[in-house]
C-alpha positions in Angstrom: 84.8 101.1 81.3 87.7 103.2 81.9 87.8 107.2 81.7 89.6 109.3 79.1 92.4 109.7 81.1 92.5 106.4 83.1 95.8 105.3 81.1 97.6 108.5 82.3 96.7 107.6 86.0 98.4 105.5 88.5 97.2 102.3 89.1 95.8 102.7 92.5 94.2 106.1 91.1 92.3 104.5 88.4 91.1 101.6 90.8 89.4 104.4 92.9 87.8 106.2 89.7 86.4 102.9 88.7 85.2 102.0 92.1 83.6 105.3 92.7 81.7 105.1 89.2 80.5 101.7 90.1 79.0 103.1 93.5 76.2 105.5 92.7 75.2 105.7 96.6 76.6 109.1 97.7 74.7 109.7 100.8 76.3 110.0 104.1 76.2 107.1 106.3 74.2 109.0 108.8 71.4 109.4 106.3 71.6 105.8 105.2 71.1 104.6 108.9 68.5 107.2 109.6 66.5 105.8 106.6 67.0 102.2 107.8 66.1 103.1 111.1 62.7 104.7 110.0 62.0 101.6 108.1 62.6 99.2 110.8 60.5 101.3 113.3 57.5 101.3 110.7 57.8 97.7 110.4 58.0 97.0 113.9 55.0 99.2 114.7 52.7 98.2 112.2 53.9 94.7 111.2 55.8 92.7 114.4 53.6 94.3 117.3 50.3 93.6 115.8 51.5 90.0 115.0 52.7 89.7 118.7 49.5 91.0 120.2 47.4 88.7 118.1 49.4 85.7 119.9 49.2 87.4 123.2 45.6 87.7 123.3 45.0 84.4 121.9 46.7 82.8 124.8 45.7 85.3 127.3 43.5 83.0 129.2 45.8 80.0 129.0 46.5 77.3 126.6 43.5 75.1 127.5 41.2 78.0 126.6 43.0 78.4 123.4 42.7 74.8 122.0 39.0 75.0 123.6 38.0 77.9 121.5 39.5 76.1 118.4 37.6 73.1 119.1 34.2 74.8 119.6 31.8 73.5 117.0 31.2 76.7 115.4 34.9 77.4 115.2 35.7 74.2 113.7 32.9 74.5 111.1 34.6 77.7 110.1 37.7 76.0 109.9 36.5 73.4 107.8 34.8 75.6 105.4 37.7 78.0 104.8 39.9 74.9 103.9 37.1 73.3 101.7 36.8 76.6 99.9 40.4 77.0 99.3 40.6 73.4 98.1 38.0 74.2 95.4 38.9 77.8 94.5 42.8 77.3 94.2 42.9 74.3 91.7 40.4 76.2 89.6 42.3 79.2 89.6 45.4 77.1 89.0 43.8 75.5 85.5 42.7 79.1 84.6 46.0 80.7 85.3 48.1 78.2 83.2 45.4 78.3 80.5 45.4 81.9 80.1 49.1 82.8 80.7 49.8 80.1 78.0 47.7 81.4 75.6 48.6 85.2 76.3 52.2 84.5 76.7 52.7 81.7 73.3 50.0 82.7 70.9 48.5 85.9 69.0 44.7 86.0 68.8 41.9 88.3 68.7 40.8 89.4 71.9 44.2 88.9 73.5 44.3 92.6 75.0 40.6 92.3 76.1 41.5 88.9 78.0 44.6 90.5 79.7 42.4 93.5 80.8 39.9 91.1 82.3 42.3 89.2 84.1 43.2 92.4 86.3 39.3 93.3 86.9 39.2 91.7 90.5 42.1 94.2 91.1 40.3 97.1 90.4 36.5 96.1 91.9 35.8 96.0 95.4 35.3 92.6 96.9 31.9 94.0 98.5 30.7 94.9 95.0 31.8 91.5 93.6 29.7 89.8 96.3 26.6 92.0 95.4 26.9 91.3 91.8 26.5 87.6 92.7 23.6 88.3 94.9 22.0 90.0 92.0 22.6 87.2 89.6 21.8 84.3 92.0 20.0 85.6 94.7 16.1 85.2 95.5 15.3 88.3 93.5 18.1 87.9 91.1 18.0 87.3 87.5 18.3 83.3 88.2 16.8 83.4 91.5 13.3 82.0 90.8 14.7 79.3 88.4 17.2 78.3 91.0 14.4 78.2 93.7 12.1 76.1 91.5 15.0 73.6 90.9 15.9 73.6 94.9 19.3 75.0 94.1 20.8 77.5 96.4 24.0 79.6 95.8 23.7 82.7 97.6 23.8 81.9 101.4 25.6 78.7 100.8 28.7 77.0 100.1 28.5 77.5 96.3 28.2 81.2 96.6 31.3 81.5 99.1 33.2 79.3 96.5 32.3 81.6 93.5 33.0 84.7 95.5 36.5 83.4 96.3 37.2 82.1 92.7 36.6 85.5 91.7 38.6 87.8 93.7 41.6 85.1 93.5 41.7 84.3 90.0 44.3 86.8 88.9 47.0 85.5 91.3 48.2 82.5 89.2 48.0 84.3 85.8 49.4 87.5 86.8 52.4 85.6 87.9 53.0 83.3 85.0 52.3 85.7 82.2 55.6 87.7 82.5 57.6 84.5 83.3 56.4 82.6 80.1 57.0 85.8 78.0 60.4 86.3 79.5 61.4 82.7 78.7 60.2 82.9 74.7 58.9 80.3 72.5 62.4 78.6 71.4 62.0 75.5 73.4 58.5 75.0 72.4 59.1 75.6 68.8 62.0 73.2 68.9 59.7 70.7 70.5 57.2 71.0 68.1 59.7 70.6 65.3 60.8 67.3 66.8 57.1 66.1 66.6 56.0 66.5 70.2 52.2 67.2 70.6 50.6 70.1 72.2 50.1 68.4 75.5 53.6 67.0 75.5 55.1 70.4 75.1 52.9 71.8 77.8 53.8 69.1 80.2 57.4 68.4 79.5 58.7 71.8 78.5 56.4 74.6 79.5 55.3 73.4 82.9 58.7 72.4 84.2 60.0 76.1 83.2 57.5 77.7 85.4 56.8 75.4 88.3 58.3 78.0 90.8 56.3 80.8 89.2 53.3 78.6 89.6 54.0 77.9 93.0 54.5 81.6 94.1 50.9 82.4 92.3 49.5 79.3 94.1 50.7 80.7 97.3 49.3 84.1 97.0 45.8 82.6 95.7 45.6 80.6 98.8 46.5 82.9 101.2 43.9 85.2 99.7 41.3 82.6 99.4 41.6 81.9 103.3 41.7 85.6 104.5 39.0 87.0 102.2 36.4 88.9 104.0 34.3 91.7 101.9 33.0 89.3 99.0 32.3 86.3 101.3 30.7 88.3 104.0 28.0 89.4 101.2 27.2 86.1 100.0 27.3 83.9 102.9 24.5 85.2 104.8 26.6 85.1 108.2 24.7 81.7 109.1 26.8 80.7 112.2 28.0 77.1 112.1 27.1 76.9 108.3 28.4 79.6 106.2 30.9 81.7 108.5 34.5 81.3 107.2 37.5 81.9 109.6 37.6 85.6 109.0 33.7 85.8 109.5 33.9 83.9 112.6 36.6 86.2 113.7 34.3 89.2 113.6 31.5 87.4 115.3 33.4 86.5 118.2 35.1 89.7 118.6 31.7 91.6 118.3 30.5 89.5 121.2 33.5 90.6 123.3 34.8 87.1 123.4 38.4 88.7 122.5 40.4 85.5 123.5 38.6 83.2 121.6 38.5 85.7 118.5 42.0 86.1 118.6 42.6 82.2 119.0 41.2 81.7 115.5 42.8 84.6 114.2 46.2 83.1 115.4 45.5 80.6 112.9 45.4 83.2 109.9 48.5 84.7 111.4 50.2 81.4 111.2 48.9 80.9 107.5 50.4 84.4 106.9 53.9 83.3 108.3 53.9 80.0 106.5 52.8 82.0 103.4 55.4 84.5 103.6 58.2 81.7 104.2 57.1 79.9 101.2 56.8 83.1 99.2 60.4 83.8 100.0 61.6 80.5 98.9 59.4 80.8 95.4 60.6 84.5 94.8 64.2 83.0 94.8 63.7 80.1 92.7 61.4 82.3 90.3 64.0 84.8 90.1 66.7 82.1 89.1 64.4 80.8 86.5 64.0 84.2 84.8 67.6 85.0 85.0 68.5 81.6 83.4 65.7 82.1 80.6 67.1 85.6 79.9 70.8 84.5 79.6 71.7 83.2 76.5 73.1 79.3 76.6 76.8 79.2 76.4 78.0 76.2 74.2 
């Protein structure tokens, strides 16, 4: 918009006024460079340097020792258990996240506010507390402990307990990424498909799911990264049985406490590589998701 006196100004003066009004940044260049420098220093000290230190320590005794540490039976067992846990927890969270986000974003029902609040529960509860809750429920002295023992079913200090604890701490990630995306897209396309005779499953598979695929990928990436890196809840329910119930983060702790630093950092480097791959995929998904949201908010031009 032009100022009231813009018609009386010369063309070049009016252009300068418009340019100034569209540029709210008035800090001197030195201030901007100072703020940028502070941010870069903090990133270097608290992100880049620790990440480099992990790989330096991992290869401190040579590349042969690095791979020998990863091929150790206990380390390999921890890697496999971490992958198995993520392979179970992530798909279940995808199913829950899709169902919950579709229900919350597309329908009105009693208890909707309660469901939305419960989805955020793992964000407010300490992972250690969530692990203790599972011990109180399924442990030997817990609510269902005697019944489980009588039927020879073991959940705590076994793989099922690790999977349950991981599902609990990770189930908000997919739903929390999809809910705002589905709400931004609205119900117009689903209603049009319904009018044309499509069933609920057809609407979901051919209309809703393609529109949220990048948001879904973003949620899956975050969910998988948290599942593989979870420590607190898994530490409580695993029992730290070496070679059986130790995941990668727990195995790193054991090796570090035994002063086997190179082996500990070798396993930790795999988690660091996972973080870097997650970061790259997250950046790609963020860009795609931003484009999807922009397209959803922009009215179609016909």
